[in-house]
TORMIGU-701568 format. One record per residue: residue number from 1; x negated, y, z negated of N, C-alpha, C, CB in turn; residue in one letter. Coordinates in pm, whole numbers, plus 50000, padded with zeros to 5 digits. Glycine has a CB too. Layout:
// TORMIGU-701568
+------+-------+-------+-------+-------+-------+-------+-------+-------+-------+-------+-------+-------+------+
| mivo |  n_px |  n_py |  n_pz | ca_px | ca_py | ca_pz |  c_px |  c_py |  c_pz | cb_px | cb_py | cb_pz | doba |
+------+-------+-------+-------+-------+-------+-------+-------+-------+-------+-------+-------+-------+------+
|  NUM |     X |     Y |     Z |     X |     Y |     Z |     X |     Y |     Z |     X |     Y |     Z |    A |
...
+------+-------+-------+-------+-------+-------+-------+-------+-------+-------+-------+-------+-------+------+
//
This chain:
// TORMIGU-701568
+------+-------+-------+-------+-------+-------+-------+-------+-------+-------+-------+-------+-------+------+
| mivo |  n_px |  n_py |  n_pz | ca_px | ca_py | ca_pz |  c_px |  c_py |  c_pz | cb_px | cb_py | cb_pz | doba |
+------+-------+-------+-------+-------+-------+-------+-------+-------+-------+-------+-------+-------+------+
|    1 | 51125 | 49859 | 49811 | 51004 | 49873 | 49732 | 50949 | 49735 | 49693 | 51032 | 49956 | 49606 |    X |
|    2 | 51038 | 49638 | 49673 | 50991 | 49506 | 49630 | 50908 | 49436 | 49737 | 51111 | 49418 | 49593 |    X |
|    3 | 50947 | 49451 | 49865 | 50868 | 49389 | 49972 | 50730 | 49454 | 49980 | 50940 | 49401 | 50109 |    X |
|    4 | 50726 | 49585 | 49962 | 50597 | 49656 | 49964 | 50508 | 49606 | 49850 | 50619 | 49810 | 49951 |    X |
|    5 | 50566 | 49593 | 49732 | 50488 | 49544 | 49617 | 50439 | 49402 | 49640 | 50573 | 49551 | 49489 |    X |
|    6 | 50525 | 49317 | 49697 | 50485 | 49178 | 49722 | 50369 | 49172 | 49821 | 50605 | 49097 | 49776 |    X |
|    7 | 50374 | 49256 | 49924 | 50265 | 49259 | 50022 | 50136 | 49309 | 49956 | 50302 | 49348 | 50142 |    X |
|    8 | 50147 | 49416 | 49880 | 50029 | 49470 | 49812 | 49968 | 49366 | 49717 | 50065 | 49597 | 49735 |    X |
|    9 | 50053 | 49296 | 49646 | 50003 | 49194 | 49553 | 49933 | 49082 | 49629 | 50118 | 49138 | 49468 |    X |
|   10 | 49991 | 49039 | 49741 | 49930 | 48931 | 49820 | 49793 | 48972 | 49871 | 50021 | 48893 | 49938 |    X |
|   11 | 49782 | 49094 | 49920 | 49654 | 49141 | 49973 | 49555 | 49165 | 49860 | 49673 | 49270 | 50054 |    X |
|   12 | 49603 | 49218 | 49749 | 49514 | 49247 | 49636 | 49453 | 49121 | 49576 | 49590 | 49323 | 49529 |    X |
|   13 | 49520 | 49009 | 49593 | 49469 | 48885 | 49535 | 49394 | 48798 | 49636 | 49583 | 48806 | 49475 |    X |
|   14 | 49379 | 48848 | 49759 | 49310 | 48772 | 49863 | 49210 | 48864 | 49932 | 49411 | 48711 | 49966 |    X |
|   15 | 49084 | 48853 | 49894 | 48981 | 48943 | 49946 | 48969 | 48936 | 50098 | 48847 | 48911 | 49882 |    X |
|   16 | 48990 | 48818 | 50156 | 48983 | 48806 | 50301 | 49091 | 48888 | 50370 | 48995 | 48659 | 50343 |    X |
|   17 | 49212 | 48886 | 50314 | 49319 | 48968 | 50370 | 49286 | 49116 | 50355 | 49454 | 48936 | 50301 |    X |
|   18 | 49233 | 49152 | 50240 | 49198 | 49292 | 50216 | 49094 | 49340 | 50316 | 49146 | 49310 | 50073 |    X |
|   19 | 48993 | 49258 | 50341 | 48890 | 49296 | 50437 | 48946 | 49307 | 50578 | 48775 | 49195 | 50435 |    X |
|   20 | 49039 | 49218 | 50612 | 49099 | 49221 | 50746 | 49179 | 49349 | 50769 | 49190 | 49099 | 50765 |    X |
|   21 | 49228 | 49410 | 50663 | 49304 | 49534 | 50676 | 49219 | 49650 | 50725 | 49366 | 49570 | 50544 |    X |
|   22 | 49091 | 49644 | 50703 | 49006 | 49759 | 50737 | 49007 | 49792 | 50886 | 48865 | 49732 | 50693 |    X |
|   23 | 49040 | 49695 | 50971 | 49042 | 49721 | 51114 | 49176 | 49769 | 51166 | 49003 | 49599 | 51186 |    X |
|   24 | 49274 | 49778 | 51081 | 49408 | 49817 | 51125 | 49417 | 49968 | 51140 | 49515 | 49767 | 51025 |    X |
|   25 | 49465 | 50011 | 51256 | 49471 | 50154 | 51285 | 49611 | 50207 | 51312 | 49383 | 50185 | 51402 |    X |
|   26 | 49706 | 50119 | 51340 | 49842 | 50165 | 51371 | 49943 | 50093 | 51283 | 49874 | 50142 | 51520 |    X |
|   27 | 50059 | 50152 | 51273 | 50162 | 50087 | 51193 | 50207 | 49957 | 51258 | 50282 | 50181 | 51173 |    X |
|   28 | 50205 | 49953 | 51392 | 50243 | 49830 | 51461 | 50146 | 49717 | 51424 | 50244 | 49852 | 51614 |    X |
|   29 | 50018 | 49750 | 51419 | 49918 | 49651 | 51379 | 49941 | 49605 | 51235 | 49776 | 49707 | 51395 |    X |
|   30 | 49974 | 49699 | 51147 | 49998 | 49664 | 51008 | 50122 | 49576 | 50995 | 50013 | 49790 | 50921 |    X |
|   31 | 50229 | 49611 | 51067 | 50350 | 49530 | 51063 | 50323 | 49388 | 51115 | 50462 | 49596 | 51145 |    X |
|   32 | 50247 | 49378 | 51225 | 50214 | 49247 | 51282 | 50125 | 49167 | 51186 | 50143 | 49264 | 51418 |    X |
|   33 | 50028 | 49235 | 51125 | 49940 | 49170 | 51028 | 50022 | 49115 | 50912 | 49832 | 49270 | 50976 |    X |
|   34 | 50109 | 49197 | 50858 | 50192 | 49154 | 50745 | 50279 | 49035 | 50785 | 50280 | 49270 | 50695 |    X |
|   35 | 50343 | 49044 | 50902 | 50430 | 48936 | 50948 | 50352 | 48806 | 50966 | 50498 | 48975 | 51080 |    X |
|   36 | 50229 | 48817 | 51016 | 50149 | 48696 | 51038 | 50108 | 48630 | 50906 | 50025 | 48730 | 51119 |    X |
|   37 | 50126 | 48703 | 50797 | 50095 | 48648 | 50665 | 50221 | 48632 | 50580 | 49994 | 48737 | 50593 |    X |
|   38 | 50337 | 48624 | 50648 | 50462 | 48594 | 50579 | 50534 | 48710 | 50514 | 50435 | 48496 | 50476 |    X |
|   39 | 50500 | 48832 | 50554 | 50565 | 48950 | 50495 | 50630 | 49032 | 50606 | 50462 | 49036 | 50415 |    X |
|   40 | 50762 | 49022 | 50617 | 50834 | 49097 | 50719 | 50867 | 49235 | 50665 | 50964 | 49023 | 50762 |    X |
|   41 | 50779 | 49329 | 50692 | 50794 | 49465 | 50642 | 50871 | 49552 | 50740 | 50657 | 49528 | 50613 |    X |
|   42 | 50938 | 49651 | 50685 | 51010 | 49750 | 50765 | 50934 | 49882 | 50761 | 51157 | 49768 | 50713 |    X |
|   43 | 50982 | 49978 | 50839 | 50924 | 50112 | 50835 | 50934 | 50169 | 50693 | 50995 | 50207 | 50936 |    X |
|   44 | 51046 | 50143 | 50625 | 51062 | 50192 | 50488 | 50960 | 50128 | 50395 | 51204 | 50165 | 50437 |    X |
|   45 | 50931 | 50000 | 50416 | 50830 | 49933 | 50334 | 50694 | 49999 | 50351 | 50821 | 49784 | 50371 |    X |
|   46 | 50661 | 50039 | 50474 | 50534 | 50109 | 50497 | 50531 | 50241 | 50421 | 50512 | 50134 | 50648 |    X |
|   47 | 50642 | 50312 | 50422 | 50649 | 50437 | 50346 | 50632 | 50409 | 50197 | 50784 | 50509 | 50372 |    X |
|   48 | 50691 | 50300 | 50149 | 50677 | 50264 | 50008 | 50531 | 50230 | 49974 | 50767 | 50144 | 49974 |    X |
|   49 | 50461 | 50163 | 50066 | 50320 | 50132 | 50045 | 50240 | 50261 | 50033 | 50265 | 50045 | 50160 |    X |
|   50 | 50271 | 50358 | 50118 | 50202 | 50488 | 50111 | 50230 | 50554 | 49977 | 50247 | 50580 | 50227 |    X |
|   51 | 50356 | 50551 | 49931 | 50390 | 50610 | 49802 | 50313 | 50544 | 49688 | 50542 | 50599 | 49777 |    X |
|   52 | 50311 | 50412 | 49688 | 50239 | 50339 | 49583 | 50091 | 50374 | 49588 | 50260 | 50187 | 49598 |    X |
|   53 | 50036 | 50380 | 49708 | 49894 | 50416 | 49724 | 49864 | 50554 | 49672 | 49853 | 50407 | 49868 |    X |
|   54 | 49954 | 50649 | 49698 | 49930 | 50785 | 49651 | 49939 | 50793 | 49499 | 50029 | 50882 | 49715 |    X |
|   55 | 50030 | 50717 | 49440 | 50040 | 50713 | 49294 | 49914 | 50651 | 49235 | 50166 | 50632 | 49249 |    X |
|   56 | 49864 | 50545 | 49297 | 49740 | 50481 | 49251 | 49624 | 50581 | 49254 | 49707 | 50358 | 49339 |    X |
|   57 | 49609 | 50652 | 49365 | 49500 | 50749 | 49377 | 49514 | 50862 | 49276 | 49496 | 50807 | 49519 |    X |
|   58 | 49637 | 50906 | 49255 | 49663 | 51012 | 49158 | 49623 | 50965 | 49017 | 49812 | 51055 | 49161 |    X |
|   59 | 49662 | 50842 | 48984 | 49628 | 50786 | 48853 | 49477 | 50773 | 48837 | 49696 | 50649 | 48834 |    X |
|   60 | 49409 | 50723 | 48942 | 49263 | 50706 | 48936 | 49192 | 50840 | 48919 | 49213 | 50636 | 49062 |    X |
|   61 | 49253 | 50948 | 48969 | 49194 | 51081 | 48956 | 49224 | 51143 | 48819 | 49247 | 51172 | 49067 |    X |
|   62 | 49300 | 51072 | 48737 | 49331 | 51121 | 48603 | 49444 | 51221 | 48599 | 49210 | 51183 | 48545 |    X |
|   63 | 49520 | 51230 | 48708 | 49633 | 51323 | 48712 | 49755 | 51259 | 48647 | 49664 | 51365 | 48858 |    X |
|   64 | 49836 | 51339 | 48579 | 49956 | 51283 | 48518 | 50058 | 51242 | 48625 | 50020 | 51385 | 48420 |    X |
|   65 | 50133 | 51137 | 48595 | 50235 | 51089 | 48686 | 50371 | 51141 | 48644 | 50235 | 50935 | 48692 |    X |
|   66 | 50453 | 51174 | 48743 | 50589 | 51220 | 48715 | 50674 | 51100 | 48672 | 50652 | 51289 | 48841 |    X |
|   67 | 50792 | 51130 | 48618 | 50883 | 51022 | 48578 | 50918 | 50935 | 48698 | 51011 | 51080 | 48515 |    X |
|   68 | 50940 | 50997 | 48814 | 50972 | 50922 | 48936 | 50857 | 50828 | 48975 | 51004 | 51019 | 49052 |    X |
|   69 | 50735 | 50879 | 48965 | 50619 | 50796 | 48998 | 50602 | 50682 | 48899 | 50492 | 50881 | 49001 |    X |
|   70 | 50626 | 50709 | 48772 | 50617 | 50604 | 48671 | 50723 | 50496 | 48696 | 50634 | 50662 | 48531 |    X |
|   71 | 50843 | 50539 | 48733 | 50950 | 50444 | 48762 | 50914 | 50357 | 48884 | 51082 | 50517 | 48786 |    X |
|   72 | 50852 | 50420 | 48983 | 50814 | 50350 | 49105 | 50720 | 50233 | 49076 | 50748 | 50446 | 49203 |    X |
|   73 | 50634 | 50251 | 48980 | 50534 | 50148 | 48950 | 50561 | 50082 | 48814 | 50393 | 50208 | 48951 |    X |
|   74 | 50688 | 50082 | 48775 | 50724 | 50023 | 48646 | 50697 | 49873 | 48646 | 50872 | 50051 | 48614 |    X |
|   75 | 50698 | 49817 | 48529 | 50675 | 49674 | 48517 | 50528 | 49637 | 48523 | 50748 | 49601 | 48624 |    X |
|   76 | 50442 | 49736 | 48505 | 50299 | 49708 | 48502 | 50232 | 49692 | 48637 | 50277 | 49587 | 48424 |    X |
|   77 | 50302 | 49726 | 48746 | 50245 | 49705 | 48878 | 50121 | 49790 | 48900 | 50347 | 49736 | 48985 |    X |
|   78 | 50123 | 49915 | 48856 | 50006 | 50001 | 48872 | 49889 | 49946 | 48791 | 50037 | 50146 | 48829 |    X |
|   79 | 49915 | 49902 | 48670 | 49811 | 49843 | 48587 | 49755 | 49719 | 48657 | 49865 | 49807 | 48446 |    X |
|   80 | 49842 | 49643 | 48719 | 49799 | 49524 | 48792 | 49704 | 49563 | 48905 | 49920 | 49448 | 48848 |    X |
|   81 | 49741 | 49664 | 48984 | 49655 | 49707 | 49094 | 49519 | 49755 | 49042 | 49722 | 49819 | 49174 |    X |
|   82 | 49520 | 49824 | 48932 | 49394 | 49873 | 48875 | 49308 | 49755 | 48831 | 49421 | 49968 | 48756 |    X |
|   83 | 49372 | 49649 | 48784 | 49298 | 49533 | 48736 | 49237 | 49447 | 48845 | 49388 | 49450 | 48654 |    X |
|   84 | 49291 | 49451 | 48966 | 49235 | 49369 | 49074 | 49114 | 49440 | 49133 | 49340 | 49341 | 49185 |    X |
|   85 | 49044 | 49371 | 49218 | 48921 | 49425 | 49274 | 48940 | 49557 | 49347 | 48861 | 49327 | 49367 |    X |
|   86 | 48848 | 49649 | 49326 | 48855 | 49780 | 49389 | 48844 | 49769 | 49541 | 48744 | 49870 | 49335 |    X |
|   87 | 48772 | 49669 | 49590 | 48761 | 49650 | 49735 | 48898 | 49623 | 49795 | 48664 | 49535 | 49768 |    X |
|   88 | 48972 | 49534 | 49731 | 49105 | 49499 | 49781 | 49198 | 49618 | 49778 | 49164 | 49384 | 49700 |    X |
|   89 | 49201 | 49687 | 49666 | 49290 | 49802 | 49653 | 49251 | 49912 | 49751 | 49289 | 49855 | 49510 |    X |
|   90 | 49123 | 49936 | 49767 | 49077 | 50039 | 49861 | 49119 | 50006 | 50003 | 48925 | 50054 | 49854 |    X |
|   91 | 49108 | 49879 | 50041 | 49148 | 49839 | 50176 | 49297 | 49859 | 50197 | 49111 | 49693 | 50201 |    X |
|   92 | 49375 | 49824 | 50097 | 49520 | 49840 | 50107 | 49555 | 49987 | 50121 | 49590 | 49780 | 49984 |    X |
|   93 | 49499 | 50069 | 50035 | 49530 | 50211 | 50037 | 49483 | 50275 | 50166 | 49468 | 50281 | 49917 |    X |
|   94 | 49366 | 50238 | 50212 | 49315 | 50292 | 50337 | 49409 | 50261 | 50452 | 49176 | 50236 | 50367 |    X |
|   95 | 49452 | 50137 | 50462 | 49545 | 50098 | 50568 | 49678 | 50170 | 50552 | 49566 | 49946 | 50569 |    X |
|   96 | 49724 | 50181 | 50427 | 49851 | 50248 | 50403 | 49845 | 50395 | 50440 | 49892 | 50233 | 50257 |    X |
|   97 | 49736 | 50460 | 50404 | 49723 | 50602 | 50434 | 49710 | 50623 | 50584 | 49601 | 50662 | 50362 |    X |
|   98 | 49633 | 50538 | 50651 | 49619 | 50549 | 50796 | 49754 | 50534 | 50863 | 49522 | 50444 | 50850 |    X |
|   99 | 49827 | 50430 | 50828 | 49957 | 50410 | 50890 | 50058 | 50510 | 50839 | 50007 | 50268 | 50866 |    X |
|  100 | 50045 | 50550 | 50714 | 50136 | 50651 | 50659 | 50121 | 50784 | 50727 | 50112 | 50667 | 50511 |    X |
|  101 | 49999 | 50823 | 50757 | 49976 | 50948 | 50829 | 50042 | 50941 | 50965 | 49826 | 50977 | 50842 |    X |
|  102 | 50036 | 50825 | 51029 | 50100 | 50809 | 51158 | 50252 | 50815 | 51145 | 50059 | 50677 | 51222 |    X |
|  103 | 50306 | 50759 | 51038 | 50450 | 50766 | 51015 | 50494 | 50911 | 50998 | 50490 | 50684 | 50892 |    X |
|  104 | 50421 | 50984 | 50917 | 50455 | 51124 | 50892 | 50442 | 51204 | 51021 | 50365 | 51184 | 50782 |    X |
|  105 | 50335 | 51182 | 51096 | 50314 | 51251 | 51223 | 50432 | 51225 | 51317 | 50181 | 51206 | 51288 |    X |
|  106 | 50474 | 51100 | 51327 | 50584 | 51064 | 51416 | 50714 | 51130 | 51375 | 50602 | 50913 | 51420 |    X |
|  107 | 50735 | 51147 | 51245 | 50859 | 51208 | 51197 | 50870 | 51354 | 51238 | 50868 | 51195 | 51046 |    X |
|  108 | 50757 | 51422 | 51249 | 50759 | 51565 | 51280 | 50734 | 51595 | 51426 | 50657 | 51635 | 51197 |    X |
|  109 | 50711 | 51493 | 51506 | 50686 | 51513 | 51650 | 50786 | 51436 | 51734 | 50545 | 51470 | 51686 |    X |
+------+-------+-------+-------+-------+-------+-------+-------+-------+-------+-------+-------+-------+------+
//
């Protein structure tokens, strides 16, 4: 989870990186993108990014978070994501959901 958070924080604080994420369509592209910016992510890290993204979206929709979800984003990380630019967070979540959907699809096929 820590590598996922570090990657999200790096992208959230760099608008150019966030914009570059919009063209990513596969998990391989996301892994290569992350590696080219100093973040060696694993398949589990991608799943963690999807989890964090889903918690962020749930929070933005005003839905209550479970204890597990609160623990996942403990230490103010969710508040941090909310505080950074919406463009950056949207790009991160979009890429995470795109690659996350592919991860889930691959698991069942």
